[in-house]
C-alpha positions as CSV (number, residue, x, y, z in Angstrom):
1,M,4.3,8.3,-16.6
2,T,6.5,7.3,-13.8
3,L,7.0,3.8,-12.4
4,T,8.3,2.7,-9.1
5,G,10.5,-0.4,-8.7
6,P,13.6,-1.7,-7.1
7,C,17.0,-0.9,-8.5
8,N,19.1,-3.6,-6.9
9,A,19.9,-6.9,-8.5
10,P,17.3,-9.5,-7.5
11,D,18.0,-12.5,-5.3
12,V,17.4,-16.0,-6.7
13,V,14.2,-17.6,-5.5
14,D,12.5,-20.9,-6.0
15,V,9.7,-19.7,-8.1
16,V,8.9,-16.5,-10.0
17,A,5.2,-16.1,-11.0
18,L,4.3,-13.3,-13.4
19,G,0.8,-12.2,-14.3
20,E,-2.2,-10.1,-13.4
21,S,-4.0,-10.3,-10.1
22,M,-7.3,-8.7,-9.3
23,V,-9.4,-7.9,-6.3
24,T,-12.2,-10.4,-6.1
25,F,-15.6,-9.9,-4.6
26,L,-17.4,-13.0,-3.3
27,P,-21.1,-12.9,-2.6
28,S,-22.4,-12.8,1.0
29,R,-25.1,-15.4,0.0
30,P,-26.0,-17.7,-2.9
31,G,-27.9,-16.2,-5.8
32,R,-27.6,-14.2,-9.0
33,L,-25.2,-11.2,-9.0
34,A,-28.3,-9.1,-9.5
35,D,-29.7,-10.3,-6.2
36,V,-26.7,-10.5,-3.9
37,P,-26.8,-7.5,-1.5
38,S,-23.1,-7.5,-0.4
39,F,-19.8,-9.0,-1.2
40,D,-16.7,-10.0,0.8
41,R,-13.4,-8.8,-0.7
42,T,-10.5,-11.2,-1.4
43,I,-7.8,-11.6,-4.1
44,G,-7.5,-13.7,-7.2
45,G,-5.0,-14.3,-10.0
46,A,-3.7,-17.5,-11.5
47,E,0.0,-16.7,-11.1
48,S,-0.2,-15.0,-7.7
49,N,-2.3,-17.9,-6.4
50,V,0.6,-20.2,-7.3
51,A,3.1,-17.9,-5.7
52,C,1.0,-17.6,-2.5
53,A,0.5,-21.4,-2.2
54,L,4.2,-22.1,-2.7
55,A,5.2,-19.5,-0.1
56,A,2.7,-21.0,2.3
57,A,4.3,-24.4,1.7
58,G,7.7,-23.1,2.6
59,H,9.2,-22.1,-0.7
60,S,10.6,-18.8,-1.7
61,A,8.4,-17.1,-4.2
62,R,8.2,-13.8,-6.1
63,W,5.2,-12.3,-7.8
64,I,5.9,-9.8,-10.7
65,S,3.0,-7.7,-11.9
66,R,1.6,-4.2,-12.3
67,V,-1.2,-2.7,-10.3
68,G,-2.9,0.7,-10.1
69,D,-1.7,3.3,-7.7
70,D,-5.0,2.9,-5.8
71,G,-6.5,1.3,-2.8
72,F,-7.2,-2.0,-4.6
73,G,-3.5,-2.1,-5.7
74,D,-2.5,-1.5,-2.1
75,H,-4.7,-4.4,-1.0
76,L,-3.3,-6.8,-3.6
77,V,0.3,-6.1,-2.8
78,E,-0.2,-6.2,1.0
79,A,-2.4,-9.4,0.8
80,I,0.0,-11.3,-1.5
81,G,3.0,-10.1,0.5
82,S,1.4,-11.4,3.7
83,Y,1.8,-14.9,2.4
84,G,5.5,-14.4,2.4
85,V,5.7,-13.7,-1.3
86,D,8.3,-11.2,-2.6
87,V,6.3,-8.3,-4.0
88,A,9.3,-5.9,-4.4
89,F,9.1,-6.1,-8.2
90,V,5.4,-5.2,-8.5
91,Q,5.1,-1.9,-10.4
92,R,2.5,0.8,-9.6
93,D,0.7,2.6,-12.4
94,P,-0.7,6.1,-11.6
95,A,-2.7,6.2,-14.9
96,R,-4.5,2.8,-14.9
97,P,-6.6,1.0,-12.4
98,T,-6.2,-2.3,-10.6
99,G,-8.5,-4.9,-12.1
100,V,-11.5,-6.2,-10.1
101,Y,-14.1,-8.9,-10.6
102,F,-17.3,-10.3,-9.0
103,R,-18.5,-13.8,-9.0
104,T,-21.3,-15.9,-7.6
105,A,-20.9,-18.8,-5.2
106,G,-21.8,-21.3,-7.9
107,D,-23.8,-24.4,-7.9
108,R,-22.1,-27.5,-6.5
109,A,-23.9,-29.9,-8.7
110,T,-23.3,-28.1,-12.0
111,D,-20.5,-25.7,-11.1
112,A,-22.6,-23.0,-12.8
113,H,-21.6,-19.5,-11.8
114,E,-21.6,-15.9,-13.0
115,V,-18.4,-13.8,-13.3
116,A,-18.2,-10.1,-14.1
117,Y,-14.7,-8.9,-15.0
118,Y,-13.6,-5.2,-14.8
119,R,-10.1,-5.6,-16.1
120,A,-10.1,-3.8,-19.5
121,G,-7.4,-1.1,-19.5
122,S,-6.0,-2.3,-16.2
123,A,-2.5,-1.6,-15.1
124,A,-1.4,-5.2,-15.7
125,S,-2.6,-5.1,-19.3
126,V,0.3,-2.8,-20.2
127,M,3.1,-5.0,-18.9
128,S,5.8,-5.3,-21.5
129,A,9.3,-6.6,-22.1
130,G,10.4,-3.0,-21.9
131,S,8.8,-2.2,-18.5
132,V,9.1,-5.5,-16.6
133,D,12.4,-6.2,-14.8
134,L,13.5,-9.2,-16.9
135,E,16.4,-10.0,-14.6
136,A,14.0,-10.3,-11.7
137,A,11.7,-12.5,-13.8
138,R,14.5,-14.9,-14.7
139,A,16.0,-15.0,-11.2
140,G,14.1,-18.1,-10.2
141,R,14.7,-21.9,-10.4
142,V,11.2,-21.9,-12.0
143,L,9.4,-19.2,-13.9
144,H,5.6,-19.8,-13.8
145,L,3.5,-18.2,-16.5
146,S,-0.1,-18.7,-17.8
147,G,-2.1,-18.1,-21.0
148,I,-4.2,-15.5,-19.3
149,T,-1.3,-13.0,-19.5
150,A,-1.0,-13.6,-23.2
151,A,-4.6,-12.6,-23.8
152,L,-4.4,-9.3,-22.0
153,S,-2.7,-7.2,-24.7
154,G,-0.2,-7.3,-27.5
155,D,2.5,-6.0,-25.1
156,C,1.7,-8.8,-22.6
157,L,2.0,-11.4,-25.4
158,D,5.3,-10.0,-26.5
159,L,6.5,-10.2,-22.9
160,L,5.6,-13.9,-22.9
161,W,7.4,-14.5,-26.2
162,E,10.5,-12.9,-24.6
163,L,10.3,-14.9,-21.4
164,T,9.8,-18.2,-23.2
165,E,12.6,-17.6,-25.8
166,P,15.0,-20.5,-25.7
167,R,18.3,-19.2,-24.3
168,A,21.3,-20.3,-22.2
169,G,20.6,-20.2,-18.5
170,R,16.8,-19.9,-18.8
171,P,15.0,-21.1,-15.7
172,L,12.6,-24.0,-16.0
173,V,9.5,-22.4,-17.7
174,S,6.2,-23.7,-16.3
175,F,3.2,-22.8,-18.4
176,D,-0.4,-23.2,-17.4
177,V,-2.5,-22.9,-20.6
178,N,-5.6,-21.4,-18.8
179,F,-7.6,-20.9,-21.9
180,R,-10.3,-18.3,-21.4
181,Q,-12.3,-17.8,-24.6
182,G,-13.8,-14.5,-23.3
183,L,-10.4,-12.9,-23.0
184,W,-9.4,-13.4,-26.7
185,A,-10.7,-10.8,-29.1
186,D,-9.9,-12.9,-32.2
187,S,-9.6,-16.5,-33.2
188,D,-5.8,-16.6,-32.8
189,G,-5.9,-17.4,-29.1
190,P,-5.7,-21.2,-29.4
191,R,-2.8,-21.1,-31.8
192,V,-0.9,-18.6,-29.7
193,L,-1.4,-20.8,-26.6
194,L,-0.2,-23.9,-28.4
195,D,2.9,-22.1,-29.6
196,L,3.7,-20.8,-26.2
197,A,3.1,-24.2,-24.5
198,R,5.5,-25.8,-27.0
199,R,8.3,-23.3,-25.8
200,A,7.8,-24.3,-22.2
201,D,9.6,-27.0,-20.2
202,L,6.5,-28.0,-18.1
203,V,2.9,-27.6,-19.3
204,F,-0.3,-27.8,-17.3
205,V,-3.5,-28.1,-19.3
206,G,-7.0,-29.3,-18.6
207,A,-8.5,-31.9,-20.9
208,D,-11.6,-29.8,-21.2
209,E,-9.7,-26.6,-22.2
210,A,-7.6,-28.6,-24.7
211,E,-10.7,-29.8,-26.4
212,A,-12.2,-26.3,-26.4
213,A,-9.1,-24.6,-27.7
214,W,-7.5,-27.2,-29.9
215,G,-10.2,-29.8,-30.6
216,L,-8.1,-32.5,-29.0
217,R,-9.8,-35.4,-27.1
218,G,-7.9,-37.7,-25.0
219,A,-4.8,-37.1,-22.9
220,G,-2.5,-39.0,-25.4
221,D,-3.6,-36.7,-28.3
222,I,-2.9,-33.6,-26.1
223,A,0.5,-34.8,-25.2
224,G,1.2,-35.6,-28.9
225,A,0.5,-32.0,-29.8
226,L,3.2,-30.9,-27.3
227,P,6.3,-32.9,-28.1
228,E,8.8,-30.3,-27.0
229,P,8.2,-29.9,-23.3
230,G,9.9,-32.3,-21.0
231,L,6.7,-32.7,-18.9
232,V,3.1,-32.3,-19.9
233,V,0.5,-32.7,-17.2
234,V,-3.1,-33.2,-18.4
235,K,-5.7,-32.5,-15.7
236,L,-8.8,-34.8,-15.9
237,G,-11.0,-33.2,-13.3
238,K,-12.4,-35.9,-11.0
239,G,-10.5,-38.5,-13.0
240,G,-7.2,-37.1,-11.6
241,A,-4.2,-36.2,-13.8
242,V,-1.7,-37.8,-16.1
243,A,1.8,-36.7,-16.7
244,F,3.7,-37.4,-19.9
245,H,7.5,-37.3,-19.6
246,K,10.6,-38.6,-21.2
247,D,12.0,-41.9,-20.0
248,S,15.5,-42.6,-19.1
249,D,16.4,-43.5,-22.7
250,G,14.9,-40.2,-24.1
251,Q,16.3,-37.2,-22.2
252,A,15.7,-34.8,-25.1
253,G,13.4,-32.0,-23.9
254,L,14.5,-32.3,-20.2
255,A,17.3,-29.7,-20.5
256,G,15.2,-27.2,-18.7
257,L,14.9,-29.5,-15.7
258,A,18.6,-30.1,-15.3
259,G,19.1,-27.0,-13.3
260,L,17.1,-28.2,-10.4
261,A,19.4,-29.7,-7.8
262,G,18.9,-33.4,-7.3
263,L,16.1,-33.6,-9.9
264,D,16.1,-36.2,-12.6
265,G,12.3,-36.4,-12.9
266,L,12.3,-40.1,-13.8
267,D,13.1,-42.3,-10.8
268,G,10.6,-44.0,-8.6
269,L,7.7,-44.1,-11.1
270,D,4.7,-46.1,-9.9
271,G,3.6,-48.2,-12.8
272,P,4.5,-45.9,-15.8
273,E,3.2,-46.9,-19.1
274,R,5.1,-46.4,-22.4
275,L,3.1,-44.8,-25.1
276,E,3.2,-46.5,-28.5
277,D,5.4,-44.8,-31.1
278,A,6.4,-42.2,-28.5
279,D,9.7,-41.7,-26.6
280,C,8.0,-41.0,-23.3
281,V,6.0,-42.6,-20.5
282,S,2.8,-41.7,-18.8
283,T,1.9,-41.7,-15.2
284,H,-1.7,-41.4,-14.1
285,V,-2.8,-40.6,-10.5
286,R,-6.4,-40.4,-9.5
287,A,-7.6,-37.6,-7.4
288,P,-8.9,-38.3,-3.8
289,H,-12.6,-37.9,-3.1
290,V,-13.3,-34.2,-2.1
291,D,-16.3,-32.6,-0.5
292,V,-16.2,-29.5,-2.7
293,V,-17.0,-26.1,-1.3
294,A,-15.9,-24.0,-4.3
295,A,-14.0,-25.0,-7.4
296,V,-12.3,-21.7,-8.2
297,G,-8.5,-21.8,-7.8
298,A,-8.1,-25.6,-7.8
299,G,-6.1,-25.6,-11.0
300,D,-3.7,-23.0,-9.6
301,A,-3.3,-25.0,-6.4
302,F,-2.7,-28.2,-8.3
303,A,0.1,-26.5,-10.2
304,A,1.6,-25.2,-7.0
305,G,1.6,-28.6,-5.4
306,F,3.2,-30.2,-8.4
307,L,5.8,-27.5,-8.5
308,A,6.5,-27.7,-4.8
309,A,7.2,-31.5,-5.2
310,T,9.3,-30.8,-8.3
311,L,11.5,-28.4,-6.4
312,R,12.0,-31.1,-3.8
313,G,13.1,-33.6,-6.4
314,L,10.2,-36.0,-5.8
315,P,9.3,-38.6,-8.4
316,V,6.5,-37.9,-10.9
317,P,3.7,-39.9,-9.1
318,D,4.4,-38.1,-5.9
319,R,4.3,-34.7,-7.7
320,L,0.9,-35.6,-9.0
321,R,-0.4,-36.6,-5.5
322,H,1.0,-33.4,-4.0
323,G,-0.8,-31.5,-6.7
324,H,-4.1,-33.2,-5.9
325,L,-3.6,-32.5,-2.2
326,M,-3.0,-28.8,-2.7
327,A,-6.0,-28.7,-5.0
328,A,-8.1,-30.4,-2.3
329,A,-7.1,-27.7,0.2
330,V,-8.6,-25.0,-2.1
331,L,-11.6,-27.1,-3.1
332,T,-12.6,-27.4,0.5
333,A,-12.4,-23.6,1.2
334,P,-14.6,-20.8,-0.2
335,G,-11.9,-18.6,-1.9
336,D,-9.1,-18.9,-4.4
337,L,-6.5,-19.6,-1.6
338,A,-6.4,-21.9,1.3
339,A,-3.9,-23.0,3.9
340,P,-2.0,-26.0,2.5
341,P,-1.5,-29.1,4.6
342,A,1.7,-29.3,6.7
343,R,4.5,-30.9,4.7
344,D,4.7,-33.9,7.0
345,H,1.0,-34.4,6.8
346,A,1.0,-34.2,3.0
347,D,4.0,-36.5,2.8
348,R,2.2,-39.2,4.9
349,L,-0.9,-39.0,2.6
350,V,1.3,-39.2,-0.5
351,A,3.0,-42.3,0.9
352,L,-0.3,-44.2,1.2
353,D,-0.7,-47.3,-0.9
354,K,-2.8,-47.2,-4.1
355,R,-5.9,-48.6,-2.5
356,A,-5.8,-46.3,0.5
357,W,-5.1,-43.3,-1.7
358,E,-8.0,-43.9,-3.9
359,T,-10.4,-44.3,-1.0
360,L,-9.2,-41.1,0.7
361,R,-11.9,-38.6,1.3
362,L,-11.1,-35.0,2.2
363,G,-13.6,-32.4,3.5
364,P,-13.6,-28.8,4.9
365,G,-10.9,-28.4,7.6
366,W,-8.8,-31.4,6.7
367,T,-5.6,-29.4,6.3
368,T,-5.8,-28.0,9.9
369,Q,-6.4,-31.3,11.7
370,A,-3.7,-32.0,14.3
371,Q,-1.5,-34.9,13.1
372,D,0.7,-37.2,15.2
373,P,4.1,-37.4,13.5
374,H,4.4,-41.0,14.7
375,Q,1.0,-42.1,13.5
376,D,0.8,-44.9,10.9
377,P,0.0,-43.0,7.6
378,H,-2.7,-45.5,6.8
379,Q,-4.6,-44.2,9.9
380,D,-4.8,-40.8,8.2
381,V,-7.5,-42.3,5.9
382,H,-9.7,-43.1,8.9
383,R,-9.1,-39.6,10.4
384,T,-9.8,-37.9,7.1
385,E,-12.9,-39.8,6.3
386,E,-14.5,-39.9,9.8
387,E,-13.2,-36.8,11.5
388,V,-12.1,-34.2,9.0
389,R,-15.3,-34.2,7.0
390,T,-17.0,-32.5,9.8
391,P,-14.5,-30.4,11.8
């Protein structure tokens, strides 16, 4: 088997995202997969979604993966590259196919949907520490990984053990738990994901998946199970998100953040609360009201928004708000990816006072509305509620 890949030393980028992406087929109309007559092709993958969103927001991003030497592989590389993502380190496998999946539109009220995956034996499932360019993977200020990769194969899991190994000069390791019960062939998945998360510097985990995987209820219990990372972000769905992070008197665990220029991760907190018997503070930010079109990809977008704000050295509350705004961009679009709001637009919304933020309502088209740079940011609420809901 021969592999194609670059031979030059990689340039340093803001974020490297490593993981499988698949060609996604979205239904042309609502209904069961058995009844849908045709599908529209797009792309999907937790890590590449993050890379695309960050690149669209103006950051340098690299996607590392492996795809088949086929038309679907061509489509993935070209589509992800079109966002401005560096795809030079994506390998092509002549013996294995690119993964694909089909999903229904889903029901807005219940978020019920069907998904049919065709990824067994895919090219990405044989990624390994011996085949991936580890220098390119580590050549980022942030290395973003997810638990999906760990579930693909033993080789993929070994690769994540290698990339999360504590070592001098390691980039900040961002880990999205992304627990998918159907991907794990045995009962070890939850334990593996917990162990990987504890080796990361920044962890994203949904409260629902933490309960399903680890039997933990409540954001505080989830953070308590992850004492090593410097930052743990627990996503609460419509309830927003809460970040647990070390305070200025407890810097242990923040070593992985020190390499980000101008970032201390602690200043400017908006009403942080100290946890009893814990050397950290929590910051909770509610999500704005969103007229949801499709929920797929929102978690990846939230991670991208949070990471983008982290790279800019913004305080934790602002990172959470930027995460919510990036998620809202995807929630109000039909696919896994959507155009993010312009940075100045997002910054104005992030700067809203607490009451204005919590009454904000975002609908389809809100990210593309023309914004006057001299406009009072509080007026964005009126524009968003009255105009953007129906573009």
